[in-house]
PyMOL Python script that loads the backbone (N, CA, C, O; Angstrom):
from pymol import cmd

cmd.read_pdbstr("""\
ATOM      1  N   MET A   1     113.840 123.036 104.308  1.00  0.00           N
ATOM      2  CA  MET A   1     113.125 121.791 104.498  1.00  0.00           C
ATOM      3  C   MET A   1     113.690 120.766 103.514  1.00  0.00           C
ATOM      4  O   MET A   1     113.762 121.015 102.311  1.00  0.00           O
ATOM      5  N   GLN A   2     114.085 119.621 104.043  1.00  0.00           N
ATOM      6  CA  GLN A   2     114.652 118.567 103.209  1.00  0.00           C
ATOM      7  C   GLN A   2     113.558 117.572 102.840  1.00  0.00           C
ATOM      8  O   GLN A   2     112.929 116.983 103.720  1.00  0.00           O
ATOM      9  N   LEU A   3     113.331 117.384 101.550  1.00  0.00           N
ATOM     10  CA  LEU A   3     112.277 116.494 101.094  1.00  0.00           C
ATOM     11  C   LEU A   3     112.794 115.110 100.734  1.00  0.00           C
ATOM     12  O   LEU A   3     112.020 114.153 100.687  1.00  0.00           O
ATOM     13  N   HIS A   4     114.076 114.993 100.482  1.00  0.00           N
ATOM     14  CA  HIS A   4     114.639 113.716 100.054  1.00  0.00           C
ATOM     15  C   HIS A   4     115.714 113.278 101.044  1.00  0.00           C
ATOM     16  O   HIS A   4     116.595 114.053 101.417  1.00  0.00           O
ATOM     17  N   TYR A   5     115.618 112.039 101.450  1.00  0.00           N
ATOM     18  CA  TYR A   5     116.624 111.477 102.340  1.00  0.00           C
ATOM     19  C   TYR A   5     117.524 110.573 101.519  1.00  0.00           C
ATOM     20  O   TYR A   5     117.039 109.793 100.699  1.00  0.00           O
ATOM     21  N   GLY A   6     118.798 110.665 101.727  1.00  0.00           N
ATOM     22  CA  GLY A   6     119.756 109.871 100.971  1.00  0.00           C
ATOM     23  C   GLY A   6     120.271 108.699 101.784  1.00  0.00           C
ATOM     24  O   GLY A   6     119.771 108.402 102.869  1.00  0.00           O
ATOM     25  N   LEU A   7     121.274 108.044 101.239  1.00  0.00           N
ATOM     26  CA  LEU A   7     121.870 106.898 101.911  1.00  0.00           C
ATOM     27  C   LEU A   7     122.675 107.307 103.139  1.00  0.00           C
ATOM     28  O   LEU A   7     123.004 106.461 103.971  1.00  0.00           O
ATOM     29  N   ASP A   8     122.994 108.581 103.262  1.00  0.00           N
ATOM     30  CA  ASP A   8     123.751 109.046 104.423  1.00  0.00           C
ATOM     31  C   ASP A   8     122.944 108.915 105.712  1.00  0.00           C
ATOM     32  O   ASP A   8     123.519 108.778 106.791  1.00  0.00           O
ATOM     33  N   GLU A   9     121.635 108.955 105.607  1.00  0.00           N
ATOM     34  CA  GLU A   9     120.792 108.852 106.795  1.00  0.00           C
ATOM     35  C   GLU A   9     120.727 107.426 107.343  1.00  0.00           C
ATOM     36  O   GLU A   9     120.315 107.231 108.487  1.00  0.00           O
ATOM     37  N   LEU A  10     121.120 106.436 106.559  1.00  0.00           N
ATOM     38  CA  LEU A  10     121.102 105.057 107.042  1.00  0.00           C
ATOM     39  C   LEU A  10     122.071 104.833 108.184  1.00  0.00           C
ATOM     40  O   LEU A  10     121.850 103.969 109.033  1.00  0.00           O
ATOM     41  N   LYS A  11     123.142 105.606 108.207  1.00  0.00           N
ATOM     42  CA  LYS A  11     124.117 105.441 109.290  1.00  0.00           C
ATOM     43  C   LYS A  11     123.572 105.959 110.619  1.00  0.00           C
ATOM     44  O   LYS A  11     124.097 105.613 111.678  1.00  0.00           O
ATOM     45  N   ASP A  12     122.528 106.780 110.576  1.00  0.00           N
ATOM     46  CA  ASP A  12     121.941 107.318 111.804  1.00  0.00           C
ATOM     47  C   ASP A  12     120.915 106.387 112.436  1.00  0.00           C
ATOM     48  O   ASP A  12     120.469 106.646 113.554  1.00  0.00           O
ATOM     49  N   ILE A  13     120.527 105.307 111.753  1.00  0.00           N
ATOM     50  CA  ILE A  13     119.522 104.387 112.276  1.00  0.00           C
ATOM     51  C   ILE A  13     120.166 103.456 113.294  1.00  0.00           C
ATOM     52  O   ILE A  13     121.244 102.913 113.055  1.00  0.00           O
ATOM     53  N   ASP A  14     119.505 103.278 114.418  1.00  0.00           N
ATOM     54  CA  ASP A  14     119.964 102.323 115.424  1.00  0.00           C
ATOM     55  C   ASP A  14     119.378 100.957 115.068  1.00  0.00           C
ATOM     56  O   ASP A  14     118.231 100.656 115.402  1.00  0.00           O
ATOM     57  N   TRP A  15     120.170 100.143 114.393  1.00  0.00           N
ATOM     58  CA  TRP A  15     119.686  98.869 113.852  1.00  0.00           C
ATOM     59  C   TRP A  15     119.342  97.865 114.939  1.00  0.00           C
ATOM     60  O   TRP A  15     118.523  96.977 114.700  1.00  0.00           O
ATOM     61  N   MET A  16     119.924  97.967 116.107  1.00  0.00           N
ATOM     62  CA  MET A  16     119.625  97.017 117.181  1.00  0.00           C
ATOM     63  C   MET A  16     118.223  97.227 117.746  1.00  0.00           C
ATOM     64  O   MET A  16     117.655  96.301 118.326  1.00  0.00           O
ATOM     65  N   THR A  17     117.658  98.409 117.593  1.00  0.00           N
ATOM     66  CA  THR A  17     116.276  98.610 118.037  1.00  0.00           C
ATOM     67  C   THR A  17     115.282  98.240 116.931  1.00  0.00           C
ATOM     68  O   THR A  17     114.139  97.889 117.221  1.00  0.00           O
ATOM     69  N   VAL A  18     115.704  98.316 115.682  1.00  0.00           N
ATOM     70  CA  VAL A  18     114.832  97.996 114.568  1.00  0.00           C
ATOM     71  C   VAL A  18     114.808  96.486 114.289  1.00  0.00           C
ATOM     72  O   VAL A  18     113.793  95.953 113.841  1.00  0.00           O
ATOM     73  N   LEU A  19     115.917  95.806 114.554  1.00  0.00           N
ATOM     74  CA  LEU A  19     116.052  94.393 114.232  1.00  0.00           C
ATOM     75  C   LEU A  19     114.993  93.494 114.875  1.00  0.00           C
ATOM     76  O   LEU A  19     114.477  92.617 114.183  1.00  0.00           O
ATOM     77  N   PRO A  20     114.636  93.654 116.155  1.00  0.00           N
ATOM     78  CA  PRO A  20     113.584  92.790 116.717  1.00  0.00           C
ATOM     79  C   PRO A  20     112.219  92.973 116.061  1.00  0.00           C
ATOM     80  O   PRO A  20     111.368  92.089 116.157  1.00  0.00           O
ATOM     81  N   ILE A  21     112.001  94.093 115.406  1.00  0.00           N
ATOM     82  CA  ILE A  21     110.736  94.318 114.711  1.00  0.00           C
ATOM     83  C   ILE A  21     110.779  93.684 113.326  1.00  0.00           C
ATOM     84  O   ILE A  21     109.797  93.081 112.894  1.00  0.00           O
ATOM     85  N   ILE A  22     111.889  93.809 112.633  1.00  0.00           N
ATOM     86  CA  ILE A  22     112.022  93.324 111.257  1.00  0.00           C
ATOM     87  C   ILE A  22     112.235  91.817 111.199  1.00  0.00           C
ATOM     88  O   ILE A  22     111.716  91.159 110.298  1.00  0.00           O
ATOM     89  N   LEU A  23     112.980  91.266 112.133  1.00  0.00           N
ATOM     90  CA  LEU A  23     113.375  89.859 112.086  1.00  0.00           C
ATOM     91  C   LEU A  23     112.209  88.869 112.031  1.00  0.00           C
ATOM     92  O   LEU A  23     112.288  87.921 111.250  1.00  0.00           O
ATOM     93  N   PRO A  24     111.134  89.026 112.808  1.00  0.00           N
ATOM     94  CA  PRO A  24     110.008  88.083 112.689  1.00  0.00           C
ATOM     95  C   PRO A  24     109.349  88.104 111.304  1.00  0.00           C
ATOM     96  O   PRO A  24     108.943  87.057 110.798  1.00  0.00           O
ATOM     97  N   PHE A  25     109.243  89.272 110.698  1.00  0.00           N
ATOM     98  CA  PHE A  25     108.666  89.363 109.360  1.00  0.00           C
ATOM     99  C   PHE A  25     109.550  88.665 108.333  1.00  0.00           C
ATOM    100  O   PHE A  25     109.054  87.985 107.434  1.00  0.00           O
ATOM    101  N   MET A  26     110.859  88.838 108.473  1.00  0.00           N
ATOM    102  CA  MET A  26     111.785  88.175 107.564  1.00  0.00           C
ATOM    103  C   MET A  26     111.727  86.663 107.750  1.00  0.00           C
ATOM    104  O   MET A  26     111.784  85.919 106.772  1.00  0.00           O
ATOM    105  N   ALA A  27     111.615  86.204 108.986  1.00  0.00           N
ATOM    106  CA  ALA A  27     111.559  84.768 109.261  1.00  0.00           C
ATOM    107  C   ALA A  27     110.284  84.152 108.684  1.00  0.00           C
ATOM    108  O   ALA A  27     110.334  83.074 108.092  1.00  0.00           O
ATOM    109  N   VAL A  28     109.155  84.818 108.849  1.00  0.00           N
ATOM    110  CA  VAL A  28     107.898  84.306 108.311  1.00  0.00           C
ATOM    111  C   VAL A  28     107.957  84.253 106.785  1.00  0.00           C
ATOM    112  O   VAL A  28     107.499  83.280 106.185  1.00  0.00           O
ATOM    113  N   GLY A  29     108.509  85.276 106.159  1.00  0.00           N
ATOM    114  CA  GLY A  29     108.646  85.281 104.714  1.00  0.00           C
ATOM    115  C   GLY A  29     109.544  84.157 104.226  1.00  0.00           C
ATOM    116  O   GLY A  29     109.237  83.503 103.229  1.00  0.00           O
ATOM    117  N   PHE A  30     110.647  83.931 104.918  1.00  0.00           N
ATOM    118  CA  PHE A  30     111.576  82.866 104.540  1.00  0.00           C
ATOM    119  C   PHE A  30     110.932  81.493 104.711  1.00  0.00           C
ATOM    120  O   PHE A  30     111.109  80.614 103.868  1.00  0.00           O
ATOM    121  N   ILE A  31     110.191  81.307 105.792  1.00  0.00           N
ATOM    122  CA  ILE A  31     109.511  80.025 106.032  1.00  0.00           C
ATOM    123  C   ILE A  31     108.432  79.789 104.973  1.00  0.00           C
ATOM    124  O   ILE A  31     108.276  78.669 104.487  1.00  0.00           O
ATOM    125  N   LEU A  32     107.690  80.836 104.615  1.00  0.00           N
ATOM    126  CA  LEU A  32     106.682  80.710 103.552  1.00  0.00           C
ATOM    127  C   LEU A  32     107.322  80.288 102.231  1.00  0.00           C
ATOM    128  O   LEU A  32     106.791  79.428 101.527  1.00  0.00           O
ATOM    129  N   ILE A  33     108.454  80.888 101.899  1.00  0.00           N
ATOM    130  CA  ILE A  33     109.152  80.537 100.664  1.00  0.00           C
ATOM    131  C   ILE A  33     109.596  79.085 100.700  1.00  0.00           C
ATOM    132  O   ILE A  33     109.414  78.355  99.726  1.00  0.00           O
ATOM    133  N   LEU A  34     110.179  78.660 101.818  1.00  0.00           N
ATOM    134  CA  LEU A  34     110.641  77.270 101.930  1.00  0.00           C
ATOM    135  C   LEU A  34     109.495  76.271 101.806  1.00  0.00           C
ATOM    136  O   LEU A  34     109.618  75.275 101.094  1.00  0.00           O
ATOM    137  N   ILE A  35     108.394  76.527 102.484  1.00  0.00           N
ATOM    138  CA  ILE A  35     107.258  75.607 102.447  1.00  0.00           C
ATOM    139  C   ILE A  35     106.663  75.551 101.038  1.00  0.00           C
ATOM    140  O   ILE A  35     106.311  74.474 100.556  1.00  0.00           O
ATOM    141  N   ALA A  36     106.550  76.707 100.378  1.00  0.00           N
ATOM    142  CA  ALA A  36     105.998  76.730  99.028  1.00  0.00           C
ATOM    143  C   ALA A  36     106.898  75.976  98.048  1.00  0.00           C
ATOM    144  O   ALA A  36     106.404  75.226  97.206  1.00  0.00           O
ATOM    145  N   LEU A  37     108.216  76.170  98.152  1.00  0.00           N
ATOM    146  CA  LEU A  37     109.136  75.463  97.258  1.00  0.00           C
ATOM    147  C   LEU A  37     109.129  73.960  97.521  1.00  0.00           C
ATOM    148  O   LEU A  37     109.180  73.165  96.582  1.00  0.00           O
ATOM    149  N   MET A  38     109.068  73.570  98.783  1.00  0.00           N
ATOM    150  CA  MET A  38     109.023  72.140  99.104  1.00  0.00           C
ATOM    151  C   MET A  38     107.748  71.509  98.546  1.00  0.00           C
ATOM    152  O   MET A  38     107.800  70.418  97.978  1.00  0.00           O
ATOM    153  N   ASP A  39     106.619  72.173  98.698  1.00  0.00           N
ATOM    154  CA  ASP A  39     105.363  71.647  98.170  1.00  0.00           C
ATOM    155  C   ASP A  39     105.390  71.587  96.653  1.00  0.00           C
ATOM    156  O   ASP A  39     104.932  70.610  96.062  1.00  0.00           O
ATOM    157  N   LEU A  40     105.922  72.619  96.020  1.00  0.00           N
ATOM    158  CA  LEU A  40     105.993  72.653  94.564  1.00  0.00           C
ATOM    159  C   LEU A  40     106.845  71.506  94.027  1.00  0.00           C
ATOM    160  O   LEU A  40     106.447  70.838  93.072  1.00  0.00           O
ATOM    161  N   TYR A  41     108.005  71.272  94.624  1.00  0.00           N
ATOM    162  CA  TYR A  41     108.895  70.250  94.085  1.00  0.00           C
ATOM    163  C   TYR A  41     108.536  68.836  94.526  1.00  0.00           C
ATOM    164  O   TYR A  41     108.936  67.874  93.871  1.00  0.00           O
ATOM    165  N   ARG A  42     107.808  68.691  95.597  1.00  0.00           N
ATOM    166  CA  ARG A  42     107.303  67.360  95.953  1.00  0.00           C
ATOM    167  C   ARG A  42     106.221  66.912  94.975  1.00  0.00           C
ATOM    168  O   ARG A  42     106.084  65.723  94.687  1.00  0.00           O
ATOM    169  N   ASN A  43     105.467  67.860  94.476  1.00  0.00           N
ATOM    170  CA  ASN A  43     104.358  67.558  93.564  1.00  0.00           C
ATOM    171  C   ASN A  43     104.632  68.031  92.149  1.00  0.00           C
ATOM    172  O   ASN A  43     103.690  68.321  91.411  1.00  0.00           O
ATOM    173  N   ARG A  44     105.895  68.118  91.747  1.00  0.00           N
ATOM    174  CA  ARG A  44     106.231  68.668  90.433  1.00  0.00           C
ATOM    175  C   ARG A  44     105.739  67.814  89.279  1.00  0.00           C
ATOM    176  O   ARG A  44     105.608  68.315  88.162  1.00  0.00           O
ATOM    177  N   LYS A  45     105.465  66.541  89.515  1.00  0.00           N
ATOM    178  CA  LYS A  45     104.938  65.682  88.438  1.00  0.00           C
ATOM    179  C   LYS A  45     103.506  66.058  88.077  1.00  0.00           C
ATOM    180  O   LYS A  45     103.093  65.907  86.927  1.00  0.00           O
ATOM    181  N   THR A  46     102.752  66.546  89.051  1.00  0.00           N
ATOM    182  CA  THR A  46     101.351  66.894  88.806  1.00  0.00           C
ATOM    183  C   THR A  46     101.122  68.387  88.618  1.00  0.00           C
ATOM    184  O   THR A  46     100.024  68.800  88.246  1.00  0.00           O
ATOM    185  N   ARG A  47     102.137  69.196  88.868  1.00  0.00           N
ATOM    186  CA  ARG A  47     101.999  70.651  88.712  1.00  0.00           C
ATOM    187  C   ARG A  47     102.387  71.071  87.303  1.00  0.00           C
ATOM    188  O   ARG A  47     103.257  70.468  86.674  1.00  0.00           O
ATOM    189  N   GLU A  48     101.735  72.099  86.829  1.00  0.00           N
ATOM    190  CA  GLU A  48     102.092  72.711  85.560  1.00  0.00           C
ATOM    191  C   GLU A  48     102.908  73.967  85.857  1.00  0.00           C
ATOM    192  O   GLU A  48     102.739  74.576  86.913  1.00  0.00           O
ATOM    193  N   ASN A  49     103.774  74.353  84.955  1.00  0.00           N
ATOM    194  CA  ASN A  49     104.550  75.593  85.061  1.00  0.00           C
ATOM    195  C   ASN A  49     105.417  75.654  86.316  1.00  0.00           C
ATOM    196  O   ASN A  49     105.412  76.656  87.031  1.00  0.00           O
ATOM    197  N   VAL A  50     106.151  74.592  86.579  1.00  0.00           N
ATOM    198  CA  VAL A  50     106.985  74.526  87.786  1.00  0.00           C
ATOM    199  C   VAL A  50     108.041  75.627  87.769  1.00  0.00           C
ATOM    200  O   VAL A  50     108.276  76.271  88.791  1.00  0.00           O
ATOM    201  N   PHE A  51     108.676  75.849  86.633  1.00  0.00           N
ATOM    202  CA  PHE A  51     109.722  76.869  86.544  1.00  0.00           C
ATOM    203  C   PHE A  51     109.160  78.266  86.798  1.00  0.00           C
ATOM    204  O   PHE A  51     109.774  79.062  87.508  1.00  0.00           O
ATOM    205  N   ILE A  52     108.014  78.559  86.231  1.00  0.00           N
ATOM    206  CA  ILE A  52     107.405  79.884  86.424  1.00  0.00           C
ATOM    207  C   ILE A  52     107.011  80.082  87.884  1.00  0.00           C
ATOM    208  O   ILE A  52     107.223  81.158  88.443  1.00  0.00           O
ATOM    209  N   TRP A  53     106.433  79.041  88.509  1.00  0.00           N
ATOM    210  CA  TRP A  53     106.058  79.164  89.916  1.00  0.00           C
ATOM    211  C   TRP A  53     107.290  79.323  90.804  1.00  0.00           C
ATOM    212  O   TRP A  53     107.229  80.017  91.819  1.00  0.00           O
ATOM    213  N   THR A  54     108.399  78.694  90.443  1.00  0.00           N
ATOM    214  CA  THR A  54     109.632  78.864  91.213  1.00  0.00           C
ATOM    215  C   THR A  54     110.091  80.315  91.171  1.00  0.00           C
ATOM    216  O   THR A  54     110.477  80.880  92.195  1.00  0.00           O
ATOM    217  N   ILE A  55     110.048  80.910  89.996  1.00  0.00           N
ATOM    218  CA  ILE A  55     110.444  82.319  89.856  1.00  0.00           C
ATOM    219  C   ILE A  55     109.504  83.223  90.643  1.00  0.00           C
ATOM    220  O   ILE A  55     109.960  84.143  91.322  1.00  0.00           O
ATOM    221  N   VAL A  56     108.203  82.976  90.563  1.00  0.00           N
ATOM    222  CA  VAL A  56     107.229  83.799  91.295  1.00  0.00           C
ATOM    223  C   VAL A  56     107.456  83.679  92.800  1.00  0.00           C
ATOM    224  O   VAL A  56     107.445  84.684  93.510  1.00  0.00           O
ATOM    225  N   ILE A  57     107.659  82.467  93.287  1.00  0.00           N
ATOM    226  CA  ILE A  57     107.863  82.252  94.725  1.00  0.00           C
ATOM    227  C   ILE A  57     109.130  82.951  95.203  1.00  0.00           C
ATOM    228  O   ILE A  57     109.128  83.576  96.264  1.00  0.00           O
ATOM    229  N   LEU A  58     110.200  82.854  94.439  1.00  0.00           N
ATOM    230  CA  LEU A  58     111.479  83.416  94.882  1.00  0.00           C
ATOM    231  C   LEU A  58     111.548  84.931  94.761  1.00  0.00           C
ATOM    232  O   LEU A  58     112.105  85.591  95.638  1.00  0.00           O
ATOM    233  N   PHE A  59     110.996  85.491  93.696  1.00  0.00           N
ATOM    234  CA  PHE A  59     111.192  86.916  93.449  1.00  0.00           C
ATOM    235  C   PHE A  59     110.042  87.805  93.900  1.00  0.00           C
ATOM    236  O   PHE A  59     110.185  89.027  93.897  1.00  0.00           O
ATOM    237  N   CYS A  60     108.935  87.247  94.278  1.00  0.00           N
ATOM    238  CA  CYS A  60     107.820  88.053  94.794  1.00  0.00           C
ATOM    239  C   CYS A  60     107.659  87.827  96.297  1.00  0.00           C
ATOM    240  O   CYS A  60     106.545  87.676  96.797  1.00  0.00           O
ATOM    241  N   ASN A  61     108.750  87.807  96.984  1.00  0.00           N
ATOM    242  CA  ASN A  61     108.917  87.582  98.413  1.00  0.00           C
ATOM    243  C   ASN A  61     107.717  86.979  99.134  1.00  0.00           C
ATOM    244  O   ASN A  61     107.534  85.764  99.059  1.00  0.00           O
ATOM    245  N   THR A  62     106.909  87.741  99.814  1.00  0.00           N
ATOM    246  CA  THR A  62     105.817  87.182 100.602  1.00  0.00           C
ATOM    247  C   THR A  62     104.585  86.905  99.742  1.00  0.00           C
ATOM    248  O   THR A  62     103.855  85.950 100.007  1.00  0.00           O
ATOM    249  N   ILE A  63     104.351  87.702  98.746  1.00  0.00           N
ATOM    250  CA  ILE A  63     103.177  87.537  97.891  1.00  0.00           C
ATOM    251  C   ILE A  63     103.304  86.288  97.018  1.00  0.00           C
ATOM    252  O   ILE A  63     102.300  85.628  96.753  1.00  0.00           O
ATOM    253  N   GLY A  64     104.506  85.949  96.569  1.00  0.00           N
ATOM    254  CA  GLY A  64     104.722  84.795  95.698  1.00  0.00           C
ATOM    255  C   GLY A  64     104.253  83.485  96.306  1.00  0.00           C
ATOM    256  O   GLY A  64     103.475  82.770  95.675  1.00  0.00           O
ATOM    257  N   PRO A  65     104.706  83.139  97.530  1.00  0.00           N
ATOM    258  CA  PRO A  65     104.212  81.904  98.141  1.00  0.00           C
ATOM    259  C   PRO A  65     102.713  81.907  98.394  1.00  0.00           C
ATOM    260  O   PRO A  65     102.056  80.876  98.253  1.00  0.00           O
ATOM    261  N   ILE A  66     102.173  83.050  98.765  1.00  0.00           N
ATOM    262  CA  ILE A  66     100.731  83.135  99.004  1.00  0.00           C
ATOM    263  C   ILE A  66      99.971  82.900  97.700  1.00  0.00           C
ATOM    264  O   ILE A  66      98.970  82.183  97.685  1.00  0.00           O
ATOM    265  N   LEU A  67     100.441  83.500  96.610  1.00  0.00           N
ATOM    266  CA  LEU A  67      99.813  83.258  95.308  1.00  0.00           C
ATOM    267  C   LEU A  67      99.908  81.793  94.914  1.00  0.00           C
ATOM    268  O   LEU A  67      98.961  81.233  94.362  1.00  0.00           O
ATOM    269  N   TYR A  68     101.047  81.170  95.197  1.00  0.00           N
ATOM    270  CA  TYR A  68     101.199  79.753  94.864  1.00  0.00           C
ATOM    271  C   TYR A  68     100.186  78.908  95.627  1.00  0.00           C
ATOM    272  O   TYR A  68      99.549  78.029  95.047  1.00  0.00           O
ATOM    273  N   PHE A  69     100.032  79.168  96.924  1.00  0.00           N
ATOM    274  CA  PHE A  69      99.099  78.365  97.712  1.00  0.00           C
ATOM    275  C   PHE A  69      97.650  78.617  97.317  1.00  0.00           C
ATOM    276  O   PHE A  69      96.821  77.712  97.417  1.00  0.00           O
ATOM    277  N   VAL A  70      97.333  79.814  96.877  1.00  0.00           N
ATOM    278  CA  VAL A  70      95.958  80.125  96.495  1.00  0.00           C
ATOM    279  C   VAL A  70      95.660  79.686  95.063  1.00  0.00           C
ATOM    280  O   VAL A  70      94.612  79.094  94.807  1.00  0.00           O
ATOM    281  N   ILE A  71      96.564  79.967  94.132  1.00  0.00           N
ATOM    282  CA  ILE A  71      96.311  79.715  92.714  1.00  0.00           C
ATOM    283  C   ILE A  71      97.082  78.497  92.192  1.00  0.00           C
ATOM    284  O   ILE A  71      96.517  77.657  91.492  1.00  0.00           O
ATOM    285  N   GLY A  72      98.353  78.404  92.528  1.00  0.00           N
ATOM    286  CA  GLY A  72      99.244  77.420  91.911  1.00  0.00           C
ATOM    287  C   GLY A  72      98.951  75.978  92.252  1.00  0.00           C
ATOM    288  O   GLY A  72      99.238  75.090  91.449  1.00  0.00           O
ATOM    289  N   ARG A  73      98.398  75.721  93.398  1.00  0.00           N
ATOM    290  CA  ARG A  73      98.108  74.349  93.774  1.00  0.00           C
ATOM    291  C   ARG A  73      96.913  73.804  93.011  1.00  0.00           C
ATOM    292  O   ARG A  73      96.717  72.589  92.960  1.00  0.00           O
ATOM    293  N   ARG A  74      96.112  74.676  92.420  1.00  0.00           N
ATOM    294  CA  ARG A  74      94.951  74.250  91.658  1.00  0.00           C
ATOM    295  C   ARG A  74      95.290  73.936  90.212  1.00  0.00           C
ATOM    296  O   ARG A  74      94.495  73.293  89.526  1.00  0.00           O
ATOM    297  N   ASP A  75      96.452  74.374  89.726  1.00  0.00           N
ATOM    298  CA  ASP A  75      96.718  74.199  88.297  1.00  0.00           C
ATOM    299  C   ASP A  75      97.205  72.812  87.945  1.00  0.00           C
ATOM    300  O   ASP A  75      97.369  72.510  86.763  1.00  0.00           O
ATOM    301  N   GLY A  76      97.443  71.959  88.922  1.00  0.00           N
ATOM    302  CA  GLY A  76      97.872  70.594  88.635  1.00  0.00           C
ATOM    303  C   GLY A  76      96.696  69.689  88.319  1.00  0.00           C
ATOM    304  O   GLY A  76      95.541  70.036  88.566  1.00  0.00           O
ATOM    305  N   LYS A  77      97.005  68.537  87.776  1.00  0.00           N
ATOM    306  CA  LYS A  77      95.958  67.562  87.482  1.00  0.00           C
ATOM    307  C   LYS A  77      95.519  66.900  88.780  1.00  0.00           C
ATOM    308  O   LYS A  77      96.362  66.474  89.570  1.00  0.00           O
ATOM    309  N   SER A  78      94.244  66.810  89.008  1.00  0.00           N
ATOM    310  CA  SER A  78      93.769  66.182  90.234  1.00  0.00           C
ATOM    311  C   SER A  78      93.908  64.665  90.128  1.00  0.00           C
ATOM    312  O   SER A  78      93.632  64.071  89.086  1.00  0.00           O
ATOM    313  N   SER A  79      94.341  64.052  91.229  1.00  0.00           N
ATOM    314  CA  SER A  79      94.594  62.597  91.227  1.00  0.00           C
ATOM    315  C   SER A  79      93.348  61.819  91.548  1.00  0.00           C
ATOM    316  O   SER A  79      93.381  60.589  91.588  1.00  0.00           O
TER     317      SER A  79
END
""", "prot")
cmd.dss("prot")
cmd.show_as("cartoon", "prot")
cmd.util.cbc("prot")
cmd.orient("prot")
């Protein structure tokens, strides 16, 4: 019984059947990142910690933009 699968098993995957399932998730994640970055930099004068939020948005894939929209938009000074 084999308990560990290595990188050799990746060649056995039929990527053309997996791609239509993965691609929409990747597209939604990419769009979320773009929208979050655009909002952050449009309002960078009123936002605090712009650099930290940029790192969170970019490196925490789907969770980063969601955290920014829930938490990060509140940390700026209200106009």
